Residue frames relative to the residue before (quaternion, step in Angstrom):
aa qw qx qy qz dx dy dz
M 1.0000 0.0000 0.0000 0.0000 0.00 0.00 0.00
S 0.3471 -0.7534 0.5301 0.1760 3.55 -0.72 1.09
C 0.4926 -0.6510 0.4985 0.2917 3.57 -1.02 0.87
E 0.5877 0.5900 -0.3542 0.4255 3.55 1.17 -0.67
V 0.6559 0.4951 -0.3046 0.4815 3.59 0.97 -0.89
M 0.6512 0.5231 -0.3158 0.4501 3.57 0.94 -0.91
T 0.6511 0.5113 -0.3099 0.4675 3.59 0.99 -0.85
K 0.6377 0.5238 -0.3285 0.4595 3.62 0.97 -0.84
V 0.6576 0.5021 -0.3034 0.4727 3.58 0.96 -0.94
F 0.6446 0.5329 -0.3119 0.4508 3.58 0.92 -0.95
N 0.6805 0.5002 -0.2867 0.4522 3.59 0.93 -0.91
Q 0.6685 0.4949 -0.3007 0.4667 3.63 1.12 -0.56
M 0.6418 0.5297 -0.3276 0.4474 3.59 1.18 -0.48
G 0.0329 -0.8043 0.5933 0.0019 3.56 -1.22 0.50
D 0.7953 -0.2719 0.2275 0.4917 3.54 -1.25 -0.57
K 0.7116 0.4374 -0.2501 0.4898 3.54 1.00 -0.88
P 0.5382 -0.6175 0.4581 0.3453 3.60 -1.05 0.70
I 0.1045 -0.7861 0.6083 0.0339 3.56 -1.10 0.77
K 0.4430 -0.7080 0.4911 0.2476 3.56 -1.00 0.88
L 0.6282 -0.5561 0.4104 0.3573 3.53 -1.21 0.66
E 0.6654 0.5100 -0.2981 0.4563 3.58 0.93 -0.92
E 0.6332 0.5334 -0.3227 0.4588 3.57 1.07 -0.77
L 0.6311 0.5211 -0.3169 0.4792 3.59 1.04 -0.82
A 0.6607 0.5157 -0.3004 0.4553 3.57 0.93 -0.96
Q 0.6646 0.5015 -0.3010 0.4651 3.58 0.99 -0.83
K 0.6688 0.5040 -0.3005 0.4566 3.61 0.91 -0.91
L 0.7667 0.3756 -0.1874 0.4857 3.58 0.90 -0.96
E 0.3149 -0.7697 0.4889 0.2633 3.58 1.31 -0.24
L 0.4772 0.6169 -0.4587 0.4258 3.55 0.92 1.08
S 0.6017 -0.5604 0.4141 0.3905 3.56 -1.23 0.35
T 0.5831 -0.5815 0.4317 0.3680 3.57 -1.17 0.59
K 0.5916 0.5736 -0.3689 0.4299 3.60 1.13 -0.58
S 0.6923 0.4583 -0.2908 0.4756 3.62 0.83 -0.92
I 0.6195 0.5261 -0.3390 0.4739 3.60 1.07 -0.71
S 0.6517 0.5287 -0.3041 0.4508 3.56 0.95 -0.92
Q 0.6509 0.5042 -0.3095 0.4758 3.59 0.99 -0.84
A 0.6518 0.5157 -0.3129 0.4597 3.58 0.96 -0.86
V 0.6599 0.4941 -0.3034 0.4778 3.58 0.92 -0.92
G 0.6123 0.5554 -0.3387 0.4493 3.60 1.05 -0.77
N 0.6670 0.4822 -0.2966 0.4843 3.58 0.98 -0.83
L 0.6351 0.5204 -0.3300 0.4657 3.59 1.01 -0.76
I 0.6417 0.5071 -0.3156 0.4811 3.59 1.03 -0.79
K 0.6395 0.5502 -0.3138 0.4357 3.58 0.95 -0.95
H 0.7590 0.3643 -0.1947 0.5033 3.58 1.03 -0.78
G 0.5983 -0.6459 0.3240 0.3461 3.57 1.29 0.33
Y 0.5228 0.6538 -0.4098 0.3624 3.63 1.22 0.25
A 0.7873 0.1711 -0.0929 0.5850 3.61 1.18 -0.42
T 0.1416 -0.7677 0.6163 0.1036 3.54 -1.30 0.28
R 0.4405 -0.6808 0.5200 0.2686 3.54 -1.24 0.46
S 0.3213 -0.7503 0.5486 0.1812 3.59 -0.70 1.09
S 0.7362 -0.1674 0.1337 0.6420 3.55 1.03 -0.91
T 0.7515 -0.3815 0.2538 0.4747 3.60 -1.25 0.05
G 0.8535 0.0883 -0.1022 0.5032 3.56 -0.70 1.16
V 0.6686 0.4395 -0.2958 0.5219 3.60 1.28 0.20
Y 0.0206 -0.8305 0.5530 -0.0640 3.58 -0.69 1.15
R 0.0146 -0.7707 0.6364 0.0279 3.56 -1.31 0.39
L 0.5900 -0.5770 0.4286 0.3678 3.56 -1.26 0.33
T 0.4138 -0.6604 0.5634 0.2743 3.57 -1.21 0.59
D 0.7022 -0.4163 0.3331 0.4718 3.60 -1.27 -0.02
K 0.6223 0.5378 -0.3314 0.4623 3.58 1.06 -0.78
G 0.6650 0.5040 -0.2896 0.4689 3.59 1.00 -0.86
K 0.6518 0.5105 -0.3076 0.4690 3.57 0.98 -0.90
S 0.6417 0.5376 -0.3140 0.4478 3.56 0.98 -0.89
L 0.6583 0.4998 -0.3031 0.4743 3.59 0.96 -0.89
K 0.6564 0.5210 -0.3089 0.4498 3.56 0.95 -0.89
R 0.6598 0.5049 -0.3014 0.4679 3.61 1.01 -0.87
S 0.6532 0.5383 -0.3159 0.4286 3.59 1.04 -0.79
G 0.3838 -0.7471 0.4625 0.2838 3.58 1.18 -0.50
Q 0.4726 0.6605 -0.4495 0.3719 3.59 1.28 0.13
P 0.5526 -0.6257 0.4278 0.3467 3.60 -1.11 0.58
L 0.5001 -0.6187 0.5179 0.3144 3.53 -1.25 0.56
I 0.0397 0.7899 -0.6090 0.0601 3.59 -0.64 1.12
I 0.0103 0.7956 -0.6033 0.0535 3.53 -0.67 1.16
N 0.3679 -0.7136 0.5570 0.2124 3.55 -0.83 1.04
P 0.3325 -0.7789 0.4927 0.2000 3.62 -0.55 1.10
G 0.5720 0.6357 -0.3642 0.3689 3.60 1.24 -0.25
P 0.7138 -0.4195 0.3256 0.4567 3.54 -1.31 -0.08
E 0.7478 -0.4262 0.2737 0.4294 3.58 -1.30 0.32
K 0.7255 0.4202 -0.2398 0.4895 3.61 0.95 -0.86
G 0.5032 -0.6457 0.4263 0.3848 3.60 1.25 -0.18
Y 0.5615 -0.5996 0.4545 0.3444 3.54 -1.29 0.30
Q 0.3911 -0.6404 0.5908 0.2963 3.54 -1.20 0.51
W 0.0653 -0.8091 0.5839 0.0158 3.55 -0.86 0.90
P 0.5223 -0.2556 -0.8062 0.1095 1.60 -1.63 1.84
I 0.5664 -0.5927 0.4518 0.3518 3.55 -1.22 0.52
E 0.5033 -0.6629 0.4718 0.2911 3.54 -0.99 0.90
E 0.4728 -0.6522 0.5137 0.2954 3.56 -1.09 0.72
K 0.2459 -0.7708 0.5730 0.1307 3.59 -0.93 0.90
D 0.2846 -0.7224 0.5953 0.2068 3.54 -1.23 0.47
N 0.3170 0.7088 -0.5665 0.2760 3.54 0.07 1.34
F 0.7534 -0.4110 0.2569 0.4444 3.57 -1.29 0.15
R 0.6934 0.4781 -0.2949 0.4512 3.59 0.82 -0.94
S 0.6284 0.5208 -0.3426 0.4653 3.61 1.03 -0.67
R 0.6572 0.4876 -0.3070 0.4859 3.57 0.99 -0.81
A 0.6226 0.5278 -0.3350 0.4707 3.59 1.07 -0.76
W 0.6436 0.5222 -0.3228 0.4571 3.60 0.97 -0.83
K 0.6354 0.5195 -0.3292 0.4670 3.60 0.97 -0.82
A 0.6553 0.5126 -0.3007 0.4662 3.57 0.99 -0.91
I 0.6244 0.5347 -0.3303 0.4639 3.60 1.02 -0.81
R 0.6755 0.4942 -0.2939 0.4616 3.59 0.91 -0.91
I 0.6521 0.5063 -0.3136 0.4691 3.59 1.07 -0.71
K 0.7413 0.4442 -0.2302 0.4474 3.58 0.79 -1.06
Q 0.2065 -0.8054 0.5172 0.2028 3.62 1.03 -0.80
K 0.7627 0.0221 -0.0124 0.6462 3.65 0.92 -0.92
F 0.1321 0.8253 -0.5172 0.1841 3.57 -0.66 1.10
T 0.3394 -0.6594 0.6145 0.2691 3.52 -1.44 0.06
V 0.6878 -0.4455 0.3586 0.4470 3.57 -1.30 0.15
N 0.6615 0.5216 -0.3130 0.4386 3.60 0.93 -0.87
D 0.5933 0.5649 -0.3621 0.4447 3.60 1.07 -0.70
I 0.7038 0.4590 -0.2604 0.4756 3.57 0.87 -0.99
L 0.6180 0.5499 -0.3468 0.4421 3.59 0.99 -0.78
M 0.6656 0.5128 -0.3074 0.4468 3.58 0.90 -0.91
L 0.7192 0.4449 -0.2535 0.4697 3.60 1.01 -0.74
A 0.7739 0.4087 -0.1891 0.4453 3.60 0.97 -0.85
K 0.6362 0.5664 -0.3327 0.4047 3.59 1.06 -0.67
D 0.1110 -0.7977 0.5887 0.0692 3.57 -0.99 0.86
G 0.6360 -0.5723 0.3113 0.4136 3.60 1.27 0.17
N 0.6549 0.5230 -0.3145 0.4457 3.61 1.21 -0.28
E 0.5515 0.6400 -0.3837 0.3728 3.60 1.25 -0.24
K 0.2983 -0.6989 0.6151 0.2101 3.51 -1.18 0.62
Q 0.8507 -0.0200 -0.0286 0.5245 3.56 -0.86 1.02
A 0.0075 0.8562 -0.5152 0.0372 3.56 0.86 1.02
I 0.6631 0.5123 -0.3224 0.4402 3.59 0.90 -0.84
N 0.6450 0.5051 -0.3216 0.4747 3.60 1.02 -0.76
Q 0.6310 0.5293 -0.3251 0.4648 3.58 0.98 -0.87
L 0.6763 0.5033 -0.2918 0.4518 3.57 0.92 -0.93
H 0.6333 0.5248 -0.3327 0.4613 3.60 0.97 -0.81
I 0.6476 0.5136 -0.3151 0.4665 3.61 0.94 -0.89
Y 0.6753 0.5039 -0.2855 0.4567 3.58 0.92 -0.97
L 0.6693 0.4939 -0.3016 0.4660 3.59 0.91 -0.88
R 0.6274 0.5301 -0.3345 0.4620 3.60 1.02 -0.78
A 0.6628 0.4997 -0.3017 0.4689 3.60 0.96 -0.89
L 0.6601 0.5029 -0.3069 0.4660 3.60 0.95 -0.87
T 0.6325 0.5252 -0.3251 0.4674 3.58 1.08 -0.73
R 0.6853 0.4836 -0.2864 0.4631 3.60 0.88 -0.93
A 0.6797 0.4733 -0.2908 0.4791 3.61 1.12 -0.63
G 0.5759 -0.6429 0.3522 0.3619 3.60 1.27 -0.10
F 0.4876 0.6610 -0.4416 0.3610 3.60 1.23 0.19
L 0.7816 0.2180 -0.0996 0.5759 3.57 1.09 -0.76
M 0.1654 -0.7487 0.6301 0.1227 3.52 -1.35 0.30
E 0.3893 -0.6818 0.5606 0.2632 3.57 -1.01 0.79
L 0.3265 -0.7459 0.5497 0.1869 3.57 -0.87 0.97
K 0.5472 -0.6274 0.4416 0.3346 3.59 -1.11 0.63
S 0.6906 0.4487 -0.2869 0.4892 3.57 0.96 -0.81
R 0.2314 -0.7715 0.5816 0.1139 3.55 -1.08 0.80
E 0.4728 -0.6225 0.5310 0.3270 3.52 -1.27 0.44
P 0.5509 -0.6329 0.4128 0.3542 3.62 -0.87 0.85
G 0.3964 -0.7194 0.5254 0.2220 3.55 -1.06 0.85
Y 0.6383 -0.5504 0.3876 0.3733 3.56 -1.32 0.08
A 0.7082 0.4309 -0.2539 0.4983 3.59 1.03 -0.77
L 0.6145 -0.5741 0.3979 0.3668 3.57 -1.17 0.59
T 0.7433 0.3992 -0.2136 0.4924 3.59 1.03 -0.79
S 0.4214 0.7312 -0.4485 0.2942 3.61 1.28 0.09
N 0.4285 -0.6776 0.5377 0.2611 3.55 -1.15 0.72
G 0.5574 -0.5967 0.3901 0.4255 3.56 1.25 -0.28
F 0.5406 -0.6172 0.4716 0.3230 3.54 -1.36 0.16
K 0.5164 -0.6287 0.4860 0.3192 3.56 -1.04 0.85
R 0.1770 -0.7570 0.6190 0.1115 3.54 -1.14 0.72
Y 0.1825 -0.7754 0.5995 0.0774 3.54 -1.10 0.78
A 0.1502 -0.7562 0.6254 0.1205 3.54 -1.29 0.39
L 0.4188 -0.6703 0.5545 0.2606 3.55 -1.08 0.79
V 0.0817 -0.8312 0.5497 0.0177 3.61 -0.57 1.12
K 0.7727 0.1581 -0.0977 0.6070 3.59 1.23 -0.38
D 0.0682 -0.8089 0.5840 -0.0066 3.57 -0.43 1.25
P 0.1809 -0.8403 0.5033 0.0886 3.61 -0.16 1.26
G 0.7592 -0.3188 0.2131 0.5259 3.62 1.21 -0.24
Y 0.7095 -0.5058 0.3050 0.3843 3.54 -1.31 0.12
L 0.6257 0.5144 -0.3578 0.4646 3.62 1.14 -0.43
A 0.4976 -0.6888 0.4478 0.2783 3.57 -0.87 1.00
P 0.4648 -0.6426 0.5243 0.3100 3.61 -0.92 0.84
I 0.3138 -0.7650 0.5423 0.1491 3.57 -0.97 0.93
F 0.2588 -0.7606 0.5782 0.1422 3.56 -0.75 1.10
R 0.1560 -0.7656 0.6208 0.0637 3.57 -0.73 1.15
R 0.3067 -0.8189 0.4587 0.1579 3.53 -0.05 1.33
R 0.6603 0.5250 -0.3218 0.4299 3.61 0.89 -0.89
E 0.7385 0.3863 -0.2176 0.5080 3.57 0.98 -0.87
N 0.2940 -0.7776 0.4903 0.2616 3.58 1.34 -0.29
E 0.5561 0.5704 -0.3989 0.4542 3.53 0.85 1.11
I 0.3564 -0.6955 0.5820 0.2250 3.53 -1.33 0.34
F 0.1803 -0.7509 0.6268 0.1038 3.56 -0.94 0.97
N 0.2188 -0.7692 0.5896 0.1133 3.57 -0.79 1.05
P 0.2677 -0.8059 0.5057 0.1521 3.62 -0.26 1.22
N 0.5430 0.6307 -0.3993 0.3845 3.60 1.23 -0.23
N 0.8255 0.0932 -0.0385 0.5553 3.59 1.07 -0.67
G 0.5503 -0.6508 0.3753 0.3645 3.62 1.28 0.04
E 0.4377 0.7103 -0.4406 0.3313 3.60 1.32 0.09
V 0.1633 -0.7564 0.6255 0.0998 3.57 -1.13 0.71
L 0.0755 -0.8079 0.5844 -0.0076 3.57 -0.77 1.12
S 0.4551 -0.6875 0.5008 0.2633 3.56 -1.01 0.83
C 0.2790 -0.7531 0.5729 0.1640 3.57 -1.15 0.70
L 0.3847 0.7304 -0.4844 0.2897 3.58 1.21 0.31
K 0.5253 -0.6134 0.4789 0.3440 3.55 -1.12 0.66
A 0.4479 -0.6969 0.4902 0.2708 3.57 -0.95 0.85
């Protein structure tokens, strides 16, 4: 959820109840993104639901709007994030270390370095992770392929690390379809452009 969308929604709301469809029409955004933004505003006490699909600002929201201060919402858990985030020893963290070491690689290169035998469907996990990292701009698929084993094989895809954000492995949040970079707190979308 973008803070920009949440701020736009917050600025359109007021004392009078407003319908979800009306917000979507005014802001030229999808009802889904508006709904998510309003949900976050409700969660943090800035808005309330009058009835199904109808929302308005709470006293806390009105007070913030009158003060002219910017809307700032911590995207982390209630207690906040511990910083810096501790390094984990899991398959994706080991895969990230291998990616940083190899710089240019195939899936098999990373599997050999990162797999410890306890993973379930390691190759599938790695494909999902590499696809997310590629869409977020950390990796790039290379045009040249490594020769395959079979005569009719097209070869193995090769990847290159193009953006190295740090030693902590970027975290793929599958439900939100985004990558969280624990090195600097940045969140990047994995949606196809």
